[in-house]
C-alpha positions in Angstrom: 91.3 36.3 88.7 93.7 34.2 86.8 91.9 32.2 83.6 93.2 29.6 81.4 92.4 29.6 77.9 93.1 26.7 75.2 91.8 26.5 71.6 92.4 23.4 69.9 91.3 22.4 66.1 91.2 18.8 67.2 90.7 17.4 63.6 87.7 15.2 65.0 89.4 13.1 67.5 91.9 11.8 64.8 95.8 11.4 65.6 97.5 13.2 62.7 101.3 11.8 61.5 102.3 14.0 58.7 101.2 13.8 55.0 102.3 11.2 52.3 104.0 12.0 48.7 100.9 13.1 47.2 100.2 15.8 50.2 97.7 13.6 51.4 96.8 13.3 55.4 98.0 10.1 57.1 96.7 8.9 60.9 97.4 7.0 63.0 94.1 6.2 64.2 90.9 7.5 65.9 91.5 8.8 69.5 89.8 10.9 71.3 90.7 9.8 74.5 94.4 11.1 74.2 92.9 14.6 73.5 90.5 14.5 76.7 94.0 13.4 79.1 95.7 16.4 77.2 93.1 18.9 78.2 92.4 17.1 81.5 96.4 17.5 82.4 96.3 21.5 81.7 93.2 22.1 83.2 91.9 24.8 81.4 89.1 26.8 82.9 88.3 27.6 79.1 88.5 25.4 76.3 86.7 26.3 72.7 87.2 23.8 69.9 86.9 23.6 66.0 86.6 20.2 64.5 85.0 18.9 67.4 83.6 15.3 67.5 79.8 15.5 67.8 77.6 12.3 67.7 74.7 13.5 65.9 73.4 16.5 64.2 72.1 18.1 67.2 75.1 18.7 69.1 75.0 15.8 71.2 78.8 14.4 72.1 80.2 11.9 74.2 83.8 13.6 73.7 82.6 16.8 74.9 80.8 15.1 77.9 84.3 13.3 78.8 86.1 16.4 78.6 83.3 18.4 80.6 83.4 15.7 83.5 87.9 15.1 83.0 88.6 18.8 82.9 85.9 20.3 85.5 84.0 22.1 82.8 80.3 21.6 83.6 79.3 24.1 81.2 79.2 23.7 77.3 77.4 24.8 74.4 78.1 22.7 70.9 77.3 23.8 67.6 77.3 21.0 64.5 78.9 22.2 61.4 78.5 19.1 59.0 79.2 15.4 58.7 83.0 14.6 59.6 85.0 13.7 56.6 87.5 11.8 58.8 85.4 9.5 61.0 82.6 7.6 59.7 78.9 8.4 61.1 80.1 11.2 63.2 79.6 15.0 62.9 81.9 18.0 63.7 81.8 21.7 64.4 82.2 24.2 67.6 82.3 23.7 70.9 83.0 26.2 74.2 83.4 24.4 77.5 83.7 26.2 79.9 84.4 26.2 84.1 82.0 29.4 84.6 78.3 29.7 83.8 77.1 30.5 80.4 75.1 33.5 79.5 73.7 35.1 76.4 74.7 32.2 74.3 74.1 32.9 70.4 75.0 31.5 67.1 75.9 33.5 63.8 76.3 32.3 60.6 79.0 33.9 58.3 78.4 35.5 55.3 79.6 32.8 52.7 81.5 33.7 49.4 80.1 30.7 47.8 83.3 29.8 45.8 84.0 26.7 43.7 86.5 24.3 42.6 87.5 21.4 40.9 90.2 19.9 43.5 93.8 18.2 41.6 91.7 14.6 42.3 88.5 15.8 40.4 86.2 16.3 43.3 84.0 19.2 42.8 84.5 21.7 45.9 81.9 24.7 47.2 82.7 26.7 50.2 80.9 25.3 53.0 78.9 27.6 55.6 81.2 28.5 58.7 79.6 29.8 61.7 80.5 31.8 65.3 79.5 30.8 68.7 79.0 33.8 71.1 78.9 33.3 74.6 78.7 35.5 77.9 80.7 33.6 81.0 79.5 34.7 84.2 82.9 34.5 86.1 81.5 36.1 89.5 78.5 38.0 90.6 80.1 41.3 89.3 82.4 39.8 86.5 81.3 38.7 83.0 83.2 38.3 79.8 82.3 37.5 76.1 83.9 34.7 74.6 83.7 34.2 70.5 84.4 31.1 69.2 85.2 30.8 65.1 86.5 28.4 62.4 86.5 30.4 59.2 86.7 29.8 55.6 89.9 27.8 54.1 90.2 29.8 50.9 93.6 27.9 50.2 91.9 24.9 48.8 89.7 27.3 46.4 92.8 29.1 45.2 91.9 32.6 46.6 93.0 34.4 49.2 91.4 35.8 52.6 93.0 39.4 51.8 91.7 39.3 48.0 89.5 42.7 47.1 86.9 40.8 45.9 86.5 39.5 49.5 86.7 43.0 50.9 83.0 43.4 51.6 82.9 39.8 53.1 86.0 41.1 55.8 83.7 44.0 56.7 81.0 41.6 57.5 82.9 39.0 59.4 84.7 41.5 61.5 81.3 43.3 62.1 80.3 39.9 63.6 83.3 39.0 65.2 84.2 42.4 67.3 83.3 42.2 70.7 80.7 44.2 72.2 82.2 43.9 75.8 84.8 45.6 77.3 86.1 42.3 78.5 86.2 39.9 75.6 88.2 36.7 73.9 88.0 36.0 70.5 89.6 32.8 69.6 89.5 30.4 66.2 91.0 29.1 63.3 91.0 31.9 60.9 92.8 30.4 57.9 94.3 33.6 57.2 97.0 31.5 55.0 100.2 33.3 53.8 100.4 36.6 55.7 99.5 37.4 59.4 96.1 38.4 60.8 96.9 42.1 61.0 97.3 42.0 57.2 95.2 39.5 55.8 92.3 40.8 58.1 93.0 44.7 59.2 88.9 45.1 59.3 89.1 43.0 63.0 92.2 45.7 64.2 94.5 43.1 65.8 97.1 45.0 67.4 94.8 48.3 67.7 91.4 47.3 69.5 92.3 43.5 70.0 95.9 41.7 71.2 97.2 38.5 70.4 98.2 36.3 73.2 99.5 33.2 71.6 102.0 34.2 68.4 104.2 31.1 66.9 105.9 30.5 63.4 103.6 28.9 61.3 106.2 27.2 59.4 106.9 24.9 62.3 103.5 23.5 62.1 102.3 23.7 58.8 104.4 21.5 56.4 101.7 20.6 53.8 101.5 24.9 52.9 103.9 27.5 52.4 102.6 29.1 55.7 104.6 31.7 57.0 102.4 32.7 59.6 100.0 31.1 62.2 96.6 30.6 61.1 94.8 30.0 65.1 94.9 32.9 67.1 93.7 33.5 70.8 92.9 37.5 71.0 91.3 39.5 73.5 90.6 43.1 74.7 93.7 45.1 76.1 91.9 44.6 79.6 93.5 41.2 79.7 97.2 40.9 81.5 98.9 38.2 79.6 100.8 35.8 82.3 102.0 32.9 79.8 101.4 31.8 76.5 102.3 28.4 74.8 101.7 26.5 71.8 101.7 22.4 71.7 102.1 20.4 68.7 100.5 17.0 69.7 97.9 15.1 67.8 96.0 17.3 65.3 97.4 18.9 62.1 97.1 22.4 64.2 98.6 23.3 67.4 96.7 23.9 70.5 96.9 27.4 71.8 97.2 27.8 75.4 97.1 31.7 77.2 97.2 32.1 81.0 95.7 35.4 81.5 94.6 38.1 84.7 91.4 39.6 84.2 
């Protein structure tokens, strides 16, 4: 069976156009319909999103409803993270949208280091909670895969690094929560592994050993705000998935959309 999988950080439905001289975000407005049109054109079988636009704290989302109808993805699970900071009176979080029935759905809360910092503009920041969505997708009566979607902590905003020794115990806990427990599994997300590859930043996840990276790109092309030398979003899979095609597209978000076609 062939599957088309997309992971996208959709930056709350905003249209990102770059940064000003203070490295602050610049936008060309709020246009979630453009994202819907793109996903409808791509026709994914599975779509996972970070910074997904949600309407209220219980996860209702017109944005996801529109994607579900436009893409023929009738099964979905939304998870609210917190109030949106780019769109007034909205929320954002994670979402899994699927052509196939969702079974065994659960949410896990990642262990939080609770780092604090004072931002250049004087704002006080403390690391917000982050989560994992885990779901079983029933592809057919005798085929089921595990799907894992996450958005991890942005250490770069706290003058820390994902791979610092002080977070080794946290990385071990995160790996235990993220590591697939099914033979056929897909793990996607914005891992925020800024600066070095996920293999070096997060060795506990065993990418290249237990997991393969399906979409690879040069992070410097897409993240001018930071001196990234690697990507931070990944579509990972157990090695029984055969990669047919892969691409990344930089369109409306400040993150590229990752698209992988596989055979399972």
